[in-house]
C-alpha positions in Angstrom: 83.0 52.9 117.3 83.4 49.6 115.3 85.8 51.3 112.9 88.0 52.5 115.7 88.1 49.1 117.3 88.9 47.5 113.9 91.7 49.9 113.1 93.2 49.5 116.6 93.0 45.7 116.3 94.8 45.8 112.9 97.6 48.0 114.4 98.0 45.8 117.4 98.1 42.7 115.3 100.8 44.1 113.0 102.9 45.2 116.1 102.4 41.7 117.6 103.6 40.0 114.4 106.7 42.3 114.3 107.5 41.7 118.0 107.3 38.0 117.6 109.4 38.0 114.4 112.1 40.0 116.2 112.5 37.3 118.8 115.3 35.0 117.6 115.2 32.4 120.4 114.9 28.8 119.2 116.0 29.4 115.6 115.3 26.2 113.8 113.3 23.1 114.5 115.5 21.9 117.3 114.5 24.8 119.5 110.9 23.9 119.2 111.4 20.6 121.0 113.8 21.9 123.6 116.9 21.4 121.6 118.9 24.2 123.2 121.4 22.3 125.3 122.9 25.5 126.8 120.7 25.4 129.8 118.3 28.0 131.0 118.8 31.4 129.3 117.8 34.5 131.3 116.3 37.2 129.2 117.9 40.6 129.5 117.6 44.0 127.9 115.8 44.2 124.6 115.0 40.5 124.5 113.1 40.9 127.8 111.3 44.0 126.5 110.2 42.1 123.4 108.8 39.2 125.5 106.9 41.6 127.8 105.7 43.7 124.8 104.4 40.6 123.0 102.5 39.4 126.1 100.9 42.9 126.5 100.0 43.1 122.8 98.5 39.6 122.8 96.4 40.5 125.9 95.3 43.7 124.2 94.5 41.9 121.0 92.2 39.4 122.9 90.5 42.2 124.7 89.9 44.1 121.4 88.6 41.0 119.7 86.1 40.4 122.6 85.1 44.0 122.6 84.6 43.8 118.8 82.2 40.8 119.3 80.3 42.6 122.0 79.9 45.9 120.1 79.0 44.1 116.8 75.8 42.6 118.3 
C-alpha cells in the first residue's frame, strides 16, 4: 500500500512541476510584484486548463502526503 502511495505521489509531483513550468504568466521579476501594467488578464483555453489542473494536482498531492503519513504509522 505504501509503495502505491509513494509512486502515485511521485507521478503527481512530476505532473505538478510540469504544469507549473508551462504557465508563462509573470515572466520575470516584475510579474512577481504585480508589474504587469496591462490590467486584469482573463485566462482562456489552455491557460485556464493549466491553472485548474495545477490546483487539482496540488490538492491531490496534499491528500496523498497526508495519507502517506497516516498509513506509515
